[in-house]
N, CA, C and O atoms as CSV, one atom per row, in Angstrom:
chain,resi,resn,atom,element,x,y,z
A,1,MET,N,N,-16.493,1.206,-11.480
A,1,MET,CA,C,-17.077,2.410,-12.407
A,1,MET,C,C,-16.773,2.151,-13.409
A,1,MET,O,O,-15.589,2.000,-13.710
A,2,ASP,N,N,-18.319,1.940,-14.719
A,2,ASP,CA,C,-17.428,2.050,-16.075
A,2,ASP,C,C,-17.546,3.386,-16.618
A,2,ASP,O,O,-17.566,4.448,-15.995
A,3,LYS,N,N,-17.630,3.163,-18.016
A,3,LYS,CA,C,-17.454,4.497,-18.493
A,3,LYS,C,C,-18.547,5.648,-18.641
A,3,LYS,O,O,-18.391,6.845,-18.882
A,4,ARG,N,N,-19.882,4.788,-18.385
A,4,ARG,CA,C,-20.894,5.416,-18.412
A,4,ARG,C,C,-21.075,6.196,-16.676
A,4,ARG,O,O,-21.716,7.197,-16.357
A,5,ASP,N,N,-20.468,5.528,-16.059
A,5,ASP,CA,C,-20.594,6.173,-14.190
A,5,ASP,C,C,-19.533,7.160,-14.336
A,5,ASP,O,O,-19.715,8.204,-13.709
A,6,ARG,N,N,-18.573,7.074,-14.953
A,6,ARG,CA,C,-17.274,8.357,-15.022
A,6,ARG,C,C,-17.822,9.510,-15.710
A,6,ARG,O,O,-17.336,10.640,-15.664
A,7,SER,N,N,-19.073,9.094,-16.479
A,7,SER,CA,C,-19.547,9.942,-17.111
A,7,SER,C,C,-20.573,11.114,-16.258
A,7,SER,O,O,-20.926,12.249,-16.579
A,8,LEU,N,N,-20.830,10.355,-15.159
A,8,LEU,CA,C,-21.530,11.233,-14.522
A,8,LEU,C,C,-21.164,12.593,-13.851
A,8,LEU,O,O,-22.013,13.411,-13.495
A,9,VAL,N,N,-20.125,12.717,-13.744
A,9,VAL,CA,C,-19.695,14.122,-13.180
A,9,VAL,C,C,-19.857,15.156,-14.376
A,9,VAL,O,O,-19.682,16.330,-14.051
A,10,SER,N,N,-20.131,14.934,-15.565
A,10,SER,CA,C,-20.298,15.674,-16.230
A,10,SER,C,C,-21.781,16.117,-16.916
A,10,SER,O,O,-22.032,17.065,-17.659
A,11,ILE,N,N,-22.429,15.343,-16.520
A,11,ILE,CA,C,-23.999,15.414,-16.224
A,11,ILE,C,C,-24.527,16.159,-15.277
A,11,ILE,O,O,-24.359,15.851,-14.097
A,12,PRO,N,N,-25.308,17.348,-15.672
A,12,PRO,CA,C,-26.033,17.984,-14.692
A,12,PRO,C,C,-26.898,18.078,-13.470
A,12,PRO,O,O,-27.048,18.691,-12.413
A,13,LYS,N,N,-27.575,16.736,-14.524
A,13,LYS,CA,C,-28.705,15.958,-13.310
A,13,LYS,C,C,-28.320,14.409,-13.096
A,13,LYS,O,O,-27.843,13.684,-13.969
A,14,VAL,N,N,-28.595,14.068,-11.872
A,14,VAL,CA,C,-28.756,12.645,-11.750
A,14,VAL,C,C,-29.508,12.085,-11.417
A,14,VAL,O,O,-29.940,12.622,-10.397
A,15,CYS,N,N,-30.058,11.180,-11.652
A,15,CYS,CA,C,-31.371,10.439,-10.938
A,15,CYS,C,C,-30.753,9.344,-9.856
A,15,CYS,O,O,-29.680,8.744,-9.903
A,16,GLY,N,N,-31.711,9.302,-8.961
A,16,GLY,CA,C,-31.320,8.859,-7.604
A,16,GLY,C,C,-31.000,7.663,-7.455
A,16,GLY,O,O,-30.164,7.206,-6.675
A,17,LYS,N,N,-31.972,6.856,-8.555
A,17,LYS,CA,C,-31.841,4.971,-8.676
A,17,LYS,C,C,-29.951,4.727,-9.129
A,17,LYS,O,O,-29.077,3.934,-8.778
A,18,HIS,N,N,-30.036,5.965,-10.119
A,18,HIS,CA,C,-28.536,5.475,-10.354
A,18,HIS,C,C,-27.349,5.638,-9.472
A,18,HIS,O,O,-26.369,4.892,-9.476
A,19,LEU,N,N,-27.601,7.141,-8.382
A,19,LEU,CA,C,-26.885,7.152,-7.575
A,19,LEU,C,C,-26.539,6.157,-6.633
A,19,LEU,O,O,-25.445,5.780,-6.212
A,20,GLU,N,N,-27.800,5.781,-6.371
A,20,GLU,CA,C,-28.190,4.609,-5.307
A,20,GLU,C,C,-26.920,3.425,-5.957
A,20,GLU,O,O,-25.838,3.270,-5.393
A,21,SER,N,N,-27.236,2.851,-6.931
A,21,SER,CA,C,-26.238,1.861,-7.904
A,21,SER,C,C,-25.149,2.151,-7.563
A,21,SER,O,O,-24.658,1.503,-6.638
A,22,ILE,N,N,-24.287,3.357,-8.261
A,22,ILE,CA,C,-23.044,3.871,-8.047
A,22,ILE,C,C,-22.564,3.361,-6.277
A,22,ILE,O,O,-21.636,2.612,-5.973
A,23,LEU,N,N,-23.276,3.867,-5.594
A,23,LEU,CA,C,-22.781,3.805,-3.972
A,23,LEU,C,C,-22.829,2.707,-3.787
A,23,LEU,O,O,-21.739,2.314,-3.372
A,24,GLY,N,N,-23.736,1.724,-3.894
A,24,GLY,CA,C,-23.441,0.339,-3.693
A,24,GLY,C,C,-22.474,-0.323,-4.225
A,24,GLY,O,O,-21.981,-1.173,-3.483
A,25,SER,N,N,-22.026,-0.223,-5.275
A,25,SER,CA,C,-20.557,-0.332,-5.842
A,25,SER,C,C,-19.421,0.031,-5.103
A,25,SER,O,O,-18.584,-0.768,-4.683
A,26,LEU,N,N,-19.399,1.519,-4.918
A,26,LEU,CA,C,-18.239,2.085,-4.180
A,26,LEU,C,C,-18.380,1.670,-2.695
A,26,LEU,O,O,-17.268,1.541,-2.182
A,27,ASN,N,N,-19.335,1.437,-1.904
A,27,ASN,CA,C,-19.247,0.857,-0.762
A,27,ASN,C,C,-18.565,-0.281,-0.566
A,27,ASN,O,O,-17.891,-0.534,0.433
A,28,HIS,N,N,-18.760,-1.119,-1.694
A,28,HIS,CA,C,-18.173,-2.429,-1.550
A,28,HIS,C,C,-16.617,-2.300,-1.814
A,28,HIS,O,O,-15.853,-3.019,-1.169
A,29,VAL,N,N,-16.193,-1.515,-2.629
A,29,VAL,CA,C,-14.693,-1.122,-2.800
A,29,VAL,C,C,-14.411,-0.579,-1.049
A,29,VAL,O,O,-13.739,-1.159,-0.196
A,30,ALA,N,N,-15.114,0.598,-0.934
A,30,ALA,CA,C,-14.359,1.397,0.548
A,30,ALA,C,C,-14.181,0.208,1.411
A,30,ALA,O,O,-13.104,0.061,1.989
A,31,ASN,N,N,-15.383,-0.879,1.589
A,31,ASN,CA,C,-14.774,-1.806,2.780
A,31,ASN,C,C,-13.516,-2.429,2.560
A,31,ASN,O,O,-12.922,-3.026,3.458
A,32,ILE,N,N,-13.146,-2.330,1.561
A,32,ILE,CA,C,-11.609,-2.910,1.505
A,32,ILE,C,C,-10.463,-1.903,1.383
A,32,ILE,O,O,-9.348,-2.216,1.800
A,33,TYR,N,N,-10.700,-0.651,0.805
A,33,TYR,CA,C,-9.950,0.392,0.683
A,33,TYR,C,C,-10.604,1.610,1.634
A,33,TYR,O,O,-11.250,2.536,1.141
A,34,ASN,N,N,-10.359,1.481,2.972
A,34,ASN,CA,C,-10.809,2.347,4.225
A,34,ASN,C,C,-10.617,3.956,3.687
A,34,ASN,O,O,-11.654,4.612,3.781
A,35,PRO,N,N,-9.494,4.649,3.164
A,35,PRO,CA,C,-9.478,6.101,2.922
A,35,PRO,C,C,-10.476,6.293,1.807
A,35,PRO,O,O,-10.561,7.515,1.684
A,36,MET,N,N,-11.321,5.680,0.880
A,36,MET,CA,C,-12.021,5.992,0.276
A,36,MET,C,C,-12.928,6.644,1.212
A,36,MET,O,O,-12.938,7.848,1.471
A,37,ARG,N,N,-13.834,5.574,1.791
A,37,ARG,CA,C,-15.104,6.195,2.441
A,37,ARG,C,C,-15.143,7.432,3.243
A,37,ARG,O,O,-16.168,7.742,3.850
A,38,HIS,N,N,-14.151,8.104,3.271
A,38,HIS,CA,C,-14.190,9.807,3.827
A,38,HIS,C,C,-15.050,10.596,2.486
A,38,HIS,O,O,-15.874,11.503,2.598
A,39,PHE,N,N,-14.635,10.026,1.383
A,39,PHE,CA,C,-15.175,10.570,0.111
A,39,PHE,C,C,-16.461,10.432,-0.298
A,39,PHE,O,O,-17.059,11.113,-1.131
A,40,LEU,N,N,-16.945,9.291,0.491
A,40,LEU,CA,C,-18.597,9.300,0.007
A,40,LEU,C,C,-19.730,9.738,0.519
A,40,LEU,O,O,-20.847,9.302,0.238
A,41,GLY,N,N,-19.392,10.893,1.529
A,41,GLY,CA,C,-20.363,11.426,2.715
A,41,GLY,C,C,-21.246,12.510,1.577
A,41,GLY,O,O,-22.471,12.416,1.503
A,42,HIS,N,N,-20.745,13.170,1.023
A,42,HIS,CA,C,-21.211,14.064,0.063
A,42,HIS,C,C,-22.640,13.578,-0.920
A,42,HIS,O,O,-23.793,13.981,-1.079
A,43,ILE,N,N,-21.546,12.192,-1.570
A,43,ILE,CA,C,-22.602,11.630,-2.317
A,43,ILE,C,C,-24.046,10.926,-1.533
A,43,ILE,O,O,-25.166,10.835,-2.037
A,44,TYR,N,N,-23.700,10.569,-0.435
A,44,TYR,CA,C,-24.805,9.868,0.190
A,44,TYR,C,C,-25.828,11.330,0.481
A,44,TYR,O,O,-26.999,11.079,0.764
A,45,GLN,N,N,-25.409,12.853,0.417
A,45,GLN,CA,C,-25.916,13.575,0.690
A,45,GLN,C,C,-26.647,13.858,-0.615
A,45,GLN,O,O,-27.849,13.951,-0.367
A,46,ALA,N,N,-26.406,14.020,-1.825
A,46,ALA,CA,C,-26.903,13.935,-2.942
A,46,ALA,C,C,-27.834,12.927,-3.239
A,46,ALA,O,O,-28.859,13.336,-3.785
A,47,LEU,N,N,-27.754,11.683,-3.020
A,47,LEU,CA,C,-28.681,10.437,-2.799
A,47,LEU,C,C,-29.998,10.643,-1.747
A,47,LEU,O,O,-31.062,10.024,-1.734
A,48,TYR,N,N,-29.593,11.593,-0.992
A,48,TYR,CA,C,-30.691,11.776,0.240
A,48,TYR,C,C,-31.826,13.211,-0.649
A,48,TYR,O,O,-33.043,13.392,-0.603
A,49,ARG,N,N,-30.720,13.970,-1.371
A,49,ARG,CA,C,-31.258,15.108,-1.946
A,49,ARG,C,C,-32.493,14.712,-3.235
A,49,ARG,O,O,-33.618,15.179,-3.414
A,50,ALA,N,N,-31.794,13.761,-3.917
A,50,ALA,CA,C,-32.543,13.008,-5.138
A,50,ALA,C,C,-33.812,12.531,-4.329
A,50,ALA,O,O,-34.912,12.829,-4.794
A,51,ASN,N,N,-33.757,11.974,-3.414
A,51,ASN,CA,C,-34.831,11.132,-2.720
A,51,ASN,C,C,-35.977,11.757,-2.186
A,51,ASN,O,O,-37.165,11.490,-2.366
A,52,SER,N,N,-35.408,12.682,-1.460
A,52,SER,CA,C,-36.611,13.529,-1.076
A,52,SER,C,C,-36.976,14.789,-2.176
A,52,SER,O,O,-37.653,15.720,-1.740
A,53,SER,N,N,-36.542,14.816,-3.559
A,53,SER,CA,C,-37.333,15.620,-4.457
A,53,SER,C,C,-37.750,14.610,-5.321
A,53,SER,O,O,-38.327,13.647,-4.815
A,54,LYS,N,N,-37.588,14.637,-6.422
A,54,LYS,CA,C,-39.041,14.198,-7.786
A,54,LYS,C,C,-37.810,12.950,-7.923
A,54,LYS,O,O,-38.051,12.253,-8.909
A,55,GLY,N,N,-36.614,12.527,-7.209
A,55,GLY,CA,C,-35.758,11.855,-7.886
A,55,GLY,C,C,-34.725,12.243,-8.737
A,55,GLY,O,O,-34.055,11.456,-9.405
A,56,TRP,N,N,-34.608,13.323,-8.717
A,56,TRP,CA,C,-33.385,14.231,-9.817
A,56,TRP,C,C,-32.345,15.054,-8.834
A,56,TRP,O,O,-32.976,15.794,-8.079
A,57,THR,N,N,-31.070,15.111,-8.666
A,57,THR,CA,C,-30.536,15.973,-8.040
A,57,THR,C,C,-29.539,16.480,-9.044
A,57,THR,O,O,-29.040,15.781,-9.926
A,58,SER,N,N,-29.310,17.648,-8.855
A,58,SER,CA,C,-28.140,18.374,-9.789
A,58,SER,C,C,-26.469,18.718,-8.518
A,58,SER,O,O,-26.332,19.201,-7.394
A,59,HIS,N,N,-25.807,18.295,-9.269
A,59,HIS,CA,C,-24.351,17.742,-8.418
A,59,HIS,C,C,-23.905,19.682,-7.766
A,59,HIS,O,O,-24.142,20.804,-8.214
A,60,LYS,N,N,-23.442,19.336,-6.978
A,60,LYS,CA,C,-22.645,20.394,-6.123
A,60,LYS,C,C,-21.176,20.202,-6.423
A,60,LYS,O,O,-20.764,19.155,-6.923
A,61,ALA,N,N,-20.085,21.609,-5.998
A,61,ALA,CA,C,-18.969,21.345,-6.474
A,61,ALA,C,C,-18.351,20.381,-5.639
A,61,ALA,O,O,-17.558,19.635,-6.213
A,62,THR,N,N,-18.541,20.195,-4.281
A,62,THR,CA,C,-17.906,19.242,-3.604
A,62,THR,C,C,-18.040,17.865,-4.068
A,62,THR,O,O,-17.159,17.042,-3.820
A,63,GLU,N,N,-18.936,17.609,-4.631
A,63,GLU,CA,C,-19.257,15.864,-4.778
A,63,GLU,C,C,-18.597,16.203,-6.268
A,63,GLU,O,O,-17.654,15.441,-6.478
A,64,VAL,N,N,-18.756,16.835,-7.009
A,64,VAL,CA,C,-17.987,16.785,-8.282
A,64,VAL,C,C,-16.366,16.419,-7.883
A,64,VAL,O,O,-15.734,15.418,-8.222
A,65,ALA,N,N,-16.006,17.320,-7.228
A,65,ALA,CA,C,-14.326,17.014,-6.584
A,65,ALA,C,C,-14.156,15.500,-6.074
A,65,ALA,O,O,-13.309,14.695,-6.459
A,66,ASP,N,N,-15.346,15.271,-4.945
A,66,ASP,CA,C,-15.248,13.979,-4.726
A,66,ASP,C,C,-15.163,12.704,-5.541
A,66,ASP,O,O,-14.518,11.670,-5.367
A,67,PHE,N,N,-16.080,13.122,-6.560
A,67,PHE,CA,C,-16.289,11.757,-7.736
A,67,PHE,C,C,-14.854,11.616,-8.609
A,67,PHE,O,O,-14.424,10.573,-9.102
A,68,HIS,N,N,-14.245,12.922,-8.663
A,68,HIS,CA,C,-12.893,12.966,-9.422
A,68,HIS,C,C,-11.825,12.398,-8.516
A,68,HIS,O,O,-10.895,11.777,-9.030
A,69,THR,N,N,-11.905,12.606,-6.860
A,69,THR,CA,C,-10.995,11.780,-6.112
A,69,THR,C,C,-11.483,10.563,-6.400
A,69,THR,O,O,-10.680,9.937,-7.091
A,70,ILE,N,N,-12.552,9.912,-6.137
A,70,ILE,CA,C,-12.788,8.611,-5.977
A,70,ILE,C,C,-12.230,8.157,-7.061
A,70,ILE,O,O,-11.322,7.360,-6.822
A,71,ILE,N,N,-12.504,8.438,-8.579
A,71,ILE,CA,C,-11.903,7.858,-9.856
A,71,ILE,C,C,-10.504,7.651,-9.682
A,71,ILE,O,O,-10.064,6.524,-9.912
A,72,THR,N,N,-9.780,8.506,-9.333
A,72,THR,CA,C,-8.590,8.339,-8.621
A,72,THR,C,C,-8.151,6.961,-7.691
A,72,THR,O,O,-7.183,6.207,-7.794
A,73,PHE,N,N,-8.867,6.973,-7.100
A,73,PHE,CA,C,-8.769,6.166,-6.128
A,73,PHE,C,C,-8.923,4.374,-6.895
A,73,PHE,O,O,-8.284,3.368,-6.590
A,74,LEU,N,N,-9.966,4.541,-7.895
A,74,LEU,CA,C,-10.303,3.318,-8.526
A,74,LEU,C,C,-9.332,2.875,-9.427
A,74,LEU,O,O,-9.197,1.678,-9.681
A,75,ASP,N,N,-8.325,4.163,-10.166
A,75,ASP,CA,C,-7.512,3.738,-11.056
A,75,ASP,C,C,-6.508,3.107,-10.321
A,75,ASP,O,O,-6.127,2.018,-10.749
A,76,SER,N,N,-5.879,3.653,-9.076
A,76,SER,CA,C,-4.760,3.394,-8.489
A,76,SER,C,C,-5.056,1.617,-7.649
A,76,SER,O,O,-4.246,0.811,-7.191
A,77,ALA,N,N,-6.436,1.583,-7.745
A,77,ALA,CA,C,-6.911,0.451,-7.203
A,77,ALA,C,C,-6.602,-0.905,-8.457
A,77,ALA,O,O,-6.301,-2.063,-8.170
A,78,LYS,N,N,-6.774,-0.368,-9.784
A,78,LYS,CA,C,-7.013,-1.311,-10.467
A,78,LYS,C,C,-5.188,-1.547,-10.729
A,78,LYS,O,O,-5.047,-2.746,-10.970
A,79,ILE,N,N,-4.047,-0.959,-10.755
A,79,ILE,CA,C,-2.349,-0.947,-10.808
A,79,ILE,C,C,-2.362,-2.352,-9.357
A,79,ILE,O,O,-1.820,-3.454,-9.452
A,80,GLY,N,N,-3.163,-1.810,-8.117
A,80,GLY,CA,C,-2.508,-2.800,-6.857
A,80,GLY,C,C,-2.316,-1.389,-6.012
A,80,GLY,O,O,-1.841,-0.272,-6.211
A,81,ILE,N,N,-3.004,-2.150,-4.904
A,81,ILE,CA,C,-2.813,-1.981,-3.125
A,81,ILE,C,C,-2.112,-2.108,-2.617
A,81,ILE,O,O,-2.063,-3.329,-2.465
A,82,SER,N,N,-1.122,-1.554,-1.971
A,82,SER,CA,C,0.007,-1.860,-0.917
A,82,SER,C,C,-0.647,-2.688,0.211
A,82,SER,O,O,-1.566,-2.100,0.782
A,83,MET,N,N,-0.331,-4.067,0.695
A,83,MET,CA,C,-1.202,-4.680,1.482
A,83,MET,C,C,-0.784,-3.706,2.943
A,83,MET,O,O,-1.363,-3.961,3.999
A,84,ASN,N,N,0.165,-2.696,2.876
A,84,ASN,CA,C,0.753,-2.054,4.146
A,84,ASN,C,C,-0.014,-1.040,3.907
A,84,ASN,O,O,0.224,-0.226,4.801
A,85,ASN,N,N,-0.967,-0.541,3.055
A,85,ASN,CA,C,-1.901,0.506,3.485
A,85,ASN,C,C,-3.064,0.278,3.975
A,85,ASN,O,O,-3.772,1.226,4.315
A,86,LEU,N,N,-3.644,-1.517,4.157
A,86,LEU,CA,C,-4.865,-2.131,4.560
A,86,LEU,C,C,-4.762,-2.943,5.778
A,86,LEU,O,O,-5.658,-3.676,6.196
A,87,THR,N,N,-3.637,-2.770,6.309
A,87,THR,CA,C,-3.712,-3.542,7.634
A,87,THR,C,C,-2.910,-2.628,8.590
A,87,THR,O,O,-2.173,-1.724,8.199
A,88,PHE,N,N,-3.143,-2.976,9.958
A,88,PHE,CA,C,-3.000,-2.279,11.129
A,88,PHE,C,C,-1.727,-2.785,11.447
A,88,PHE,O,O,-1.584,-3.972,11.739
A,89,ARG,N,N,-0.892,-2.076,11.420
A,89,ARG,CA,C,0.676,-2.189,11.584
A,89,ARG,C,C,1.050,-2.198,13.047
A,89,ARG,O,O,1.736,-3.145,13.430
A,90,LYS,N,N,0.663,-1.192,13.988
A,90,LYS,CA,C,1.177,-0.905,15.421
A,90,LYS,C,C,0.902,-2.292,15.944
A,90,LYS,O,O,-0.169,-2.871,15.764
A,91,PRO,N,N,1.886,-2.769,16.574
A,91,PRO,CA,C,1.509,-4.147,17.139
A,91,PRO,C,C,0.902,-3.328,18.695
A,91,PRO,O,O,1.311,-2.400,19.392
A,92,MET,N,N,-0.185,-4.195,18.732
A,92,MET,CA,C,-0.708,-4.068,20.258
A,92,MET,C,C,-0.153,-5.026,21.489
A,92,MET,O,O,-0.427,-4.786,22.664
A,93,HIS,N,N,0.612,-6.075,21.091
A,93,HIS,CA,C,1.104,-7.098,22.191
A,93,HIS,C,C,2.113,-7.530,21.606
A,93,HIS,O,O,1.965,-7.835,20.423
A,94,ILE,N,N,3.376,-7.689,22.192
A,94,ILE,CA,C,5.048,-7.792,21.979
A,94,ILE,C,C,4.865,-9.390,22.978
A,94,ILE,O,O,4.519,-9.400,24.160
A,95,TYR,N,N,5.097,-10.265,22.397
A,95,TYR,CA,C,5.881,-11.211,23.111
A,95,TYR,C,C,6.694,-11.873,23.004
A,95,TYR,O,O,6.728,-12.393,21.889
A,96,ARG,N,N,7.578,-12.204,23.760
A,96,ARG,CA,C,8.704,-12.868,23.832
A,96,ARG,C,C,8.660,-14.675,24.585
A,96,ARG,O,O,8.248,-15.053,25.682
A,97,SER,N,N,9.107,-15.239,23.742
A,97,SER,CA,C,8.850,-16.937,24.371
A,97,SER,C,C,10.326,-17.694,24.025
A,97,SER,O,O,11.032,-17.085,23.222
A,98,ASP,N,N,10.641,-18.455,24.346
A,98,ASP,CA,C,11.811,-19.322,24.551
A,98,ASP,C,C,11.593,-20.642,24.590
A,98,ASP,O,O,10.553,-20.731,25.241
A,99,ALA,N,N,11.932,-21.728,24.293
A,99,ALA,CA,C,11.589,-23.166,24.438
A,99,ALA,C,C,12.198,-23.447,25.971
A,99,ALA,O,O,13.131,-22.758,26.383
A,100,SER,N,N,11.633,-24.457,26.751
A,100,SER,CA,C,12.531,-24.753,27.690
A,100,SER,C,C,13.393,-26.020,27.292
A,100,SER,O,O,13.264,-26.743,26.304
A,101,GLU,N,N,14.440,-26.102,28.481
A,101,GLU,CA,C,15.714,-26.815,28.287
A,101,GLU,C,C,14.796,-28.329,28.482
A,101,GLU,O,O,14.878,-29.192,27.609
A,102,PHE,N,N,14.056,-28.500,29.539
A,102,PHE,CA,C,13.318,-29.596,29.891
A,102,PHE,C,C,12.407,-30.326,29.124
A,102,PHE,O,O,11.900,-31.175,29.858
A,103,GLY,N,N,11.974,-30.390,28.013
A,103,GLY,CA,C,10.958,-30.997,27.734
A,103,GLY,C,C,10.312,-30.112,26.688
A,103,GLY,O,O,10.938,-29.385,25.916
A,104,LEU,N,N,9.055,-30.239,26.738
A,104,LEU,CA,C,8.260,-29.180,25.741
A,104,LEU,C,C,7.735,-27.826,26.278
A,104,LEU,O,O,7.127,-27.012,25.583
A,105,ARG,N,N,8.008,-27.685,27.479
A,105,ARG,CA,C,7.574,-26.784,28.187
A,105,ARG,C,C,8.183,-25.190,27.966
A,105,ARG,O,O,9.398,-25.005,28.031
A,106,GLY,N,N,7.274,-24.105,27.711
A,106,GLY,CA,C,8.112,-22.782,27.134
A,106,GLY,C,C,7.704,-22.063,28.500
A,106,GLY,O,O,7.320,-22.485,29.591
A,107,TYR,N,N,7.967,-20.730,27.944
A,107,TYR,CA,C,7.540,-19.670,28.681
A,107,TYR,C,C,7.255,-18.189,28.310
A,107,TYR,O,O,7.947,-17.806,27.366
A,108,ASN,N,N,6.276,-17.122,28.898
A,108,ASN,CA,C,6.723,-16.179,27.841
A,108,ASN,C,C,6.733,-15.237,28.730
A,108,ASN,O,O,6.466,-15.304,29.930
A,109,LEU,N,N,7.215,-13.903,27.764
A,109,LEU,CA,C,7.840,-12.690,29.000
A,109,LEU,C,C,6.377,-11.583,29.081
A,109,LEU,O,O,6.385,-10.602,29.825
């Protein structure tokens, strides 16, 4: 989101096409940083309202709060995101293996 998109929070009405463009960009970020997906729901509702009316909608308090949270996520993404927050760290399978004394064979427990 650039400065123009960040000022979207202070504008009383927003165009549906502008919201659609922003949601496309935020969806790309949310594919990498999954916790941000939770906050996109209210913004999708605003897009639906804009498309069902004349193309414009006004912000609700929940959408403004979600935009502020998303901006916080994007600011932290600029600094860098720990890989530990992106990967699933609980092992599903644990294998113990060892080489055989007699050649290239081995075994798993």
